[in-house]
N, C-alpha and C positions, 0 to 999 in steps of 0.2 A: 504492499498501499503504499509504504512511505517515498519509498524506490520510485513510483509512478509520481507520485506526486512533485518530488525533483526533476525527474524526467521533463515534467509538462509544465514547472516552473523556468524548468532551462530554457524551453521554448519558447517565454512569456505571457503564460498563463499566471494572472495577477490570482486569480479563485483561489490554485494549488499553491501557490506562492505564500498565501494569506493562512491556509489551512495549514502549510508546515510551519507559519510562526507563534501560526495560536498555538498548535500543541509544545510549542519549545520556550514560548514568552517566558514561563514561570519560574522555568530552573533557571533561562539566563538571568533576571531578577535578581531569585537570588543568589546566583553567581555575585554578579554586579556589588550587591551590596554586600555581600561577604569583601570583597576587596576595596569598595570605596570607601563604606560604613556610614553610606548617607543614600537617603532613598531618592531623593530629589536625583542628583549626581544618577547614581544606579539607573534611574527610568533614562535619562539623557544617555548614557553609553549605549542602553540595550536597544533604544532607537538608532543610536547608531550606527551601531553594528546589525541591524537590521537592515535597513538603511544600502548601507555597503552590500550587503547577500544580495538585496532587491540590483540592485547597478552590478555583481561580481559574478552571477547564482551560475552563466554561461560555461564563466572558467573554470567549473564545478565538477571535474573530472570523472569521479565516482559518486554516482548517486547516492551509495549507501554510505560515504563518510557525510551525511548531510548534519550530524549529530554534533562529529568532531568540529569541524569547517564553523560552523555558528558557534561554537563555545568558543573555538580560537580568535572567531573576529569578537567577540563579546569580551575577553579579557584583553585582548590588542585596544578595544576602544575605551576599558576600564583603565589603561597602562594609561593612553594620552590624555584623559580625565584627570587622573594622575598629577598628570607633569605640568598641565593647565593649572593645577590647583595651586600648585606647589610655588608657580610663577607668583603666585597670586598672594600666597601669603609672607608675604615681606614683612619680616620686623620695622615698629616703626618707633624711634627711640624718643623720648622727650628728655633732652637735655634741659638741665637749670643752672643759666653758671652758681660758679662759688662765688660769693662772694667776699673772701676771705682769701681766697685765691686772686681773687682780679687786684684785689688794693694791692698784694706783692708782686703780682706780674707788670702792674700797669704804672709806669711812666711818668703819663701824666700827673699832674695836679689838679684839683678840681682848683675855681676858681677864688675860695674862701683861702689854701692854704696860702697860693699866690699870692693876697694882696697880706698877710700876716706877715712874708715873709719879705714882702717890699719893704 
């Protein structure tokens, strides 16, 4: 049954692909959620994997390898999502100047100090 659906999807049958995706989606989401630990990002990764699968299903040589292939596409989509998130997770440092350190390294005098010296 699955082999027939994959072969039909390879020939451009959207309904066959929809059935294949529907039978795999809960497992793919579980894998993505384990990797990303975020439900929204996991859904995005699964969607990205399914779009890639639809686009590249014609390149799948062995129809019996559908499960392994879609799993691999999902894992790769998760890794890409994790890399994108790491780039966004920059640490912001809020530094406040230390007034004592500023006084010891500041060579300029305040107006009051200059007036007293004069």
